[in-house]
mmCIF file of the C-alpha atoms, coordinates in Angstrom:
data_MODEL
# 
_entry.id   MODEL 
# 
loop_
_atom_site.group_PDB 
_atom_site.id 
_atom_site.type_symbol 
_atom_site.label_atom_id 
_atom_site.label_alt_id 
_atom_site.label_comp_id 
_atom_site.label_asym_id 
_atom_site.label_entity_id 
_atom_site.label_seq_id 
_atom_site.pdbx_PDB_ins_code 
_atom_site.Cartn_x 
_atom_site.Cartn_y 
_atom_site.Cartn_z 
_atom_site.occupancy 
_atom_site.B_iso_or_equiv 
_atom_site.pdbx_formal_charge 
_atom_site.auth_seq_id 
_atom_site.auth_comp_id 
_atom_site.auth_asym_id 
_atom_site.auth_atom_id 
_atom_site.pdbx_PDB_model_num 
ATOM 1  C CA . UNK A 1 1  ? -21.950 -55.120 -10.699 1.00 0.00 ? 1  UNK A CA 1 
ATOM 2  C CA . UNK A 1 2  ? -18.346 -55.469 -11.820 1.00 0.00 ? 2  UNK A CA 1 
ATOM 3  C CA . UNK A 1 3  ? -17.845 -56.221 -15.489 1.00 0.00 ? 3  UNK A CA 1 
ATOM 4  C CA . UNK A 1 4  ? -15.187 -58.577 -16.742 1.00 0.00 ? 4  UNK A CA 1 
ATOM 5  C CA . UNK A 1 5  ? -12.194 -57.182 -18.562 1.00 0.00 ? 5  UNK A CA 1 
ATOM 6  C CA . UNK A 1 6  ? -8.688  -58.360 -19.394 1.00 0.00 ? 6  UNK A CA 1 
ATOM 7  C CA . UNK A 1 7  ? -7.242  -56.954 -16.172 1.00 0.00 ? 7  UNK A CA 1 
ATOM 8  C CA . UNK A 1 8  ? -9.585  -58.672 -13.739 1.00 0.00 ? 8  UNK A CA 1 
ATOM 9  C CA . UNK A 1 9  ? -10.144 -61.896 -15.669 1.00 0.00 ? 9  UNK A CA 1 
ATOM 10 C CA . UNK A 1 10 ? -6.672  -62.748 -17.014 1.00 0.00 ? 10 UNK A CA 1 
ATOM 11 C CA . UNK A 1 11 ? -3.799  -60.407 -16.173 1.00 0.00 ? 11 UNK A CA 1 
ATOM 12 C CA . UNK A 1 12 ? -4.321  -60.204 -12.418 1.00 0.00 ? 12 UNK A CA 1 
ATOM 13 C CA . UNK A 1 13 ? -4.923  -63.957 -12.111 1.00 0.00 ? 13 UNK A CA 1 
ATOM 14 C CA . UNK A 1 14 ? -1.730  -64.839 -13.982 1.00 0.00 ? 14 UNK A CA 1 
ATOM 15 C CA . UNK A 1 15 ? 0.275   -62.255 -12.017 1.00 0.00 ? 15 UNK A CA 1 
ATOM 16 C CA . UNK A 1 16 ? -1.019  -63.479 -8.667  1.00 0.00 ? 16 UNK A CA 1 
ATOM 17 C CA . UNK A 1 17 ? -0.464  -67.164 -9.459  1.00 0.00 ? 17 UNK A CA 1 
ATOM 18 C CA . UNK A 1 18 ? 3.044   -66.584 -10.793 1.00 0.00 ? 18 UNK A CA 1 
ATOM 19 C CA . UNK A 1 19 ? 3.904   -64.552 -7.695  1.00 0.00 ? 19 UNK A CA 1 
ATOM 20 C CA . UNK A 1 20 ? 3.014   -67.548 -5.525  1.00 0.00 ? 20 UNK A CA 1 
ATOM 21 C CA . UNK A 1 21 ? 5.897   -69.431 -7.152  1.00 0.00 ? 21 UNK A CA 1 
ATOM 22 C CA . UNK A 1 22 ? 9.536   -68.492 -7.566  1.00 0.00 ? 22 UNK A CA 1 
ATOM 23 C CA . UNK A 1 23 ? 8.830   -65.364 -9.636  1.00 0.00 ? 23 UNK A CA 1 
ATOM 24 C CA . UNK A 1 24 ? 8.681   -61.785 -8.482  1.00 0.00 ? 24 UNK A CA 1 
ATOM 25 C CA . UNK A 1 25 ? 6.218   -59.377 -10.047 1.00 0.00 ? 25 UNK A CA 1 
ATOM 26 C CA . UNK A 1 26 ? 7.805   -56.199 -11.412 1.00 0.00 ? 26 UNK A CA 1 
ATOM 27 C CA . UNK A 1 27 ? 5.502   -53.496 -12.784 1.00 0.00 ? 27 UNK A CA 1 
ATOM 28 C CA . UNK A 1 28 ? 6.192   -52.654 -16.408 1.00 0.00 ? 28 UNK A CA 1 
ATOM 29 C CA . UNK A 1 29 ? 7.350   -49.123 -15.674 1.00 0.00 ? 29 UNK A CA 1 
ATOM 30 C CA . UNK A 1 30 ? 10.140  -50.534 -13.452 1.00 0.00 ? 30 UNK A CA 1 
ATOM 31 C CA . UNK A 1 31 ? 11.552  -52.871 -16.102 1.00 0.00 ? 31 UNK A CA 1 
ATOM 32 C CA . UNK A 1 32 ? 14.916  -51.957 -17.671 1.00 0.00 ? 32 UNK A CA 1 
ATOM 33 C CA . UNK A 1 33 ? 13.557  -51.451 -21.173 1.00 0.00 ? 33 UNK A CA 1 
ATOM 34 C CA . UNK A 1 34 ? 11.982  -49.047 -23.578 1.00 0.00 ? 34 UNK A CA 1 
ATOM 35 C CA . UNK A 1 35 ? 8.240   -49.360 -24.088 1.00 0.00 ? 35 UNK A CA 1 
ATOM 36 C CA . UNK A 1 36 ? 8.820   -50.600 -27.649 1.00 0.00 ? 36 UNK A CA 1 
ATOM 37 C CA . UNK A 1 37 ? 11.288  -53.366 -26.651 1.00 0.00 ? 37 UNK A CA 1 
ATOM 38 C CA . UNK A 1 38 ? 10.009  -56.867 -27.272 1.00 0.00 ? 38 UNK A CA 1 
ATOM 39 C CA . UNK A 1 39 ? 12.075  -58.532 -24.548 1.00 0.00 ? 39 UNK A CA 1 
ATOM 40 C CA . UNK A 1 40 ? 14.522  -57.790 -21.756 1.00 0.00 ? 40 UNK A CA 1 
ATOM 41 C CA . UNK A 1 41 ? 17.641  -58.438 -23.808 1.00 0.00 ? 41 UNK A CA 1 
ATOM 42 C CA . UNK A 1 42 ? 20.190  -57.936 -21.031 1.00 0.00 ? 42 UNK A CA 1 
ATOM 43 C CA . UNK A 1 43 ? 18.252  -60.226 -18.680 1.00 0.00 ? 43 UNK A CA 1 
ATOM 44 C CA . UNK A 1 44 ? 17.918  -62.858 -21.389 1.00 0.00 ? 44 UNK A CA 1 
ATOM 45 C CA . UNK A 1 45 ? 21.635  -62.652 -22.231 1.00 0.00 ? 45 UNK A CA 1 
ATOM 46 C CA . UNK A 1 46 ? 22.631  -63.136 -18.576 1.00 0.00 ? 46 UNK A CA 1 
ATOM 47 C CA . UNK A 1 47 ? 20.258  -66.108 -18.237 1.00 0.00 ? 47 UNK A CA 1 
ATOM 48 C CA . UNK A 1 48 ? 21.695  -67.735 -21.371 1.00 0.00 ? 48 UNK A CA 1 
ATOM 49 C CA . UNK A 1 49 ? 25.224  -67.323 -20.022 1.00 0.00 ? 49 UNK A CA 1 
ATOM 50 C CA . UNK A 1 50 ? 24.248  -68.671 -16.603 1.00 0.00 ? 50 UNK A CA 1 
ATOM 51 C CA . UNK A 1 51 ? 22.289  -71.669 -17.877 1.00 0.00 ? 51 UNK A CA 1 
ATOM 52 C CA . UNK A 1 52 ? 24.324  -72.789 -20.874 1.00 0.00 ? 52 UNK A CA 1 
ATOM 53 C CA . UNK A 1 53 ? 28.048  -73.563 -20.463 1.00 0.00 ? 53 UNK A CA 1 
ATOM 54 C CA . UNK A 1 54 ? 28.604  -73.640 -24.230 1.00 0.00 ? 54 UNK A CA 1 
ATOM 55 C CA . UNK A 1 55 ? 27.324  -70.096 -24.575 1.00 0.00 ? 55 UNK A CA 1 
ATOM 56 C CA . UNK A 1 56 ? 29.275  -68.998 -21.491 1.00 0.00 ? 56 UNK A CA 1 
ATOM 57 C CA . UNK A 1 57 ? 32.517  -70.121 -23.168 1.00 0.00 ? 57 UNK A CA 1 
ATOM 58 C CA . UNK A 1 58 ? 32.004  -67.440 -25.806 1.00 0.00 ? 58 UNK A CA 1 
ATOM 59 C CA . UNK A 1 59 ? 29.699  -64.536 -24.859 1.00 0.00 ? 59 UNK A CA 1 
ATOM 60 C CA . UNK A 1 60 ? 29.138  -63.696 -28.546 1.00 0.00 ? 60 UNK A CA 1 
ATOM 61 C CA . UNK A 1 61 ? 27.094  -66.892 -28.819 1.00 0.00 ? 61 UNK A CA 1 
ATOM 62 C CA . UNK A 1 62 ? 24.415  -65.314 -26.651 1.00 0.00 ? 62 UNK A CA 1 
ATOM 63 C CA . UNK A 1 63 ? 23.979  -62.603 -29.267 1.00 0.00 ? 63 UNK A CA 1 
ATOM 64 C CA . UNK A 1 64 ? 23.692  -65.267 -31.983 1.00 0.00 ? 64 UNK A CA 1 
ATOM 65 C CA . UNK A 1 65 ? 20.962  -67.075 -30.037 1.00 0.00 ? 65 UNK A CA 1 
ATOM 66 C CA . UNK A 1 66 ? 19.043  -63.864 -29.352 1.00 0.00 ? 66 UNK A CA 1 
ATOM 67 C CA . UNK A 1 67 ? 19.302  -62.729 -32.963 1.00 0.00 ? 67 UNK A CA 1 
ATOM 68 C CA . UNK A 1 68 ? 18.062  -66.048 -34.347 1.00 0.00 ? 68 UNK A CA 1 
# 
């Protein structure tokens, strides 16, 4: 009998459902980050610049948003 754990009751379900949509699953060891990093700062910065014209006018604003 298989016991429930975080991997088979939550993580895998969320991963599989998200992969059905517009997202692509990337294993943690393939992410461009250190293990201790809280977020993917370069990816976040590029998304802020792409999605917000006011931030794109001055790239330093992205750093302000991330810092705050």
